N, C-alpha and C positions, 0 to 999 in steps of 0.2 A: 553568055550564060546558057546551059543547056535547057532546052525546051522542057516544061513539066509535063508529067504524065496527066492526063485528063481522064477522070473518072466519071461516068454518067451515073444518074439514079438508076437505069435499066440494068446497070451491071453491078447493082448492090443487092446481095441476097441476106436476108435475117436468118442466121443459124440458130440463135438462141435469144429467148426474151424473156425478162422478168420484170417487176415494177421498178427494179434498181439498176440493172444492168442488162445490155445487149451484147451479142457478139455479131458483127457484120463481115460478111465475106465481099471483100473489094476486089472485083474481077477488072484487073488494070490493063489485060490484054488477052487475046484469046487463050484460054487453057491456063491462064497466070492468076492466081488468086493470093491475097493478104487478108489477115485477119485483124480486125480492130475490136477490142473490147471497149465499150462506150457506155456513158450514160445517157447521151443524146438520141433524141429521135431521128429516124432516118432522113427526114428533111432538114435536120439540124446538124448533119454529119460535117465535121470539119474537112473531111477529104472532097467534099462536094462543093465547097464555097468557092466563089469567084475570088479573084486577089483583092478587090476592094472588100467584099464580105469578110475574108479571112482577116484583113487588116484592121477591122472594126468590130471583130467578134468579142463577145462577152465571155470571160473565164467560166469555168464550171462552179469554183469555189475559191474561198480565200484561205492563205495561210498567213499567220499573224507574228510578227516579231514584236514580243512586248518586253518593254524596259521599265524597270522601277527606278526612278530617279528621284528620291527625296531629297529635301534641302540638306546639305552637308553631309550625305551620304554617299557611298561609293555606287555607282550604277550596277544594277544587276539584271541579267537576261532571265526571263521567267519562262520555264518549261515544265512540262508533266508528263508523267509516265501514264501512257495510254495503251490498252490492250489492243495490238493490232492482230486481227484473226489470221490473215495469210501467213504471218511469221510466227503466230503462236506465243508471242512474248510481250510483256509490257514494254514498249519503247519509248524512249525520250523524244518528246513531241513537241510541236508548237500548237497553240490554239488554231483550230481550223474547222471549215465547215462549208456544206454546199450553200451555193446561192439560191434561195427559194422563187419559185415561179412567179409569186405574187410581187416579189422585189425587182424583178427584171423590167428595165424600162425606167427606173428611177434615176435621177441624174447623179446621186451619191450612192448608188446601189452597192460599190465595192466596200466603200466605209462604212455604210450602215449594217452591212453584213457581218464586216469585222467586229464592229462593236457589239453587236447581238452575240457572235461566237465567243468574244472575250468574256461577257458577262455570264453565259451559260457554264463556260468550261474553267473559269478562274474565280467567279464571284466578283471580281472587280468591275467598276463602272468607269467609262471613258468620261471624265468631266471637262468642263469649260476650260479649265487651266491646263489641261493636257494637250498632247501633240499627237496627231494621227494623220498618216500621209501614205500614198500609194507608192511604193517602192518600184514595183513593176507590174502593168496591169495585166499580163498574161504570159506564164511560163508553162511549158508542157512537161509533165511527169516523166513519161518515157515514151515518145512518138514510134518506137519500134513495136509496141504492144497496144498502146491505147492513144485516143485523142484527147483524154482528160487533160485539163489545164487548171492552173490556179493563179490568182493574182496574189503579189506578196504586199503585204500591209505592214508598216512599222507603226507602234502606239507607244509612246513615251508617256508613263502615267507619274505625274509629279508628286501626287498627294495620296496615293494608294497605301495602305496599310497591309503589312503582311498577315496580320490577324484577322483580316477579312477575306483571306483566301479561301475558297470553297469549291468544290468537285460536287455538290449537291444537284448542279443543274444539269447533270448527264441525261441524255435522252436516247431512247431507242437502243441501239446495241452498245452505246458508249460505255466503257468500263475504265476507271482511273486508279491509280495506286499511288497517289502524292505528287508534290511539286519539286522543283529543283530549281534553286535560285543560284545563279553563277556570276562570280566576278570575271573581269576580263582575264585575269590570270587563269582563273579555272576554266574559262571558255577555251583558251589556247590551249591547256592541257588536253581537252577533249577533242580540239582539232588535231593535235600532234599523235595521240593514241588511236583515235578513229572509235574510241567506245566510250560509253557513258560511265557514270561513277560507279556503276553496279557491274561494269564489264562487259556490256551487251552493245552491238553495233547499233546505229541509229539512223534515221531516214535521212535522205537528201535534203529535204526541207528543213531539217535541224541543222544541217551543216550549213545551209545558206543562212540561218538566223546567226549561228556563231560566228560566221564570217563578216556578217553585215555589223554585228556587235562590236567585234574586236577591231575592226577596221576604221572605227570612229565615223562612218559614213552618216549615221543617225544624227551624230551632232552636227557635222557639216550642213545638214538638210535643215536643222533647227537653227543653223546661225550661229552655233556656240562655238565652232572651231575645236580643236583638240584639247584635250586635258592640260 
């Protein structure tokens, strides 16, 4: 295994800083610079972590694979159209959100964050009879540009009603334009075409949700086996 490049705190310079985002200059060799768009404070940058810190770090946010499975009904994947400012479009997206500072350190921080975000963005509540689990504790968005990461959470809601769906919980910059409930055959079609039902491209996290849904991995985790 090739020796990894070590970056020290002394070789990090903040080029831009706002309440929501920073751009850090990571000088990885004399005269060599790499730029990192990050939500993290300098002391918590992923690039500065030891191997042990890296292996135990907490994700920045959660992305949720929400599946509605009413008794006697065909399972459906719940997605929504959210306005994504860099794309300038409403994109088919999963419920997602940042982990709050006050939640960090809790033993169930990933699941509690997911439950909160699902409630805010869909109006649905995760109840005692539902199933929620961590699919992956941390995946990177695009580590060639940012150190931002998400935990992937699956929530299977067994008693949720479509009539309870609501996007009134939107906060801050969040703007929504309706929901999309997909059967497995419809999800496969979106995977095949690479576009949503409105003809638009969609985020990678949506692709992951589609794949997880059609693969039946969620049923295997629940101990249900395949249909």
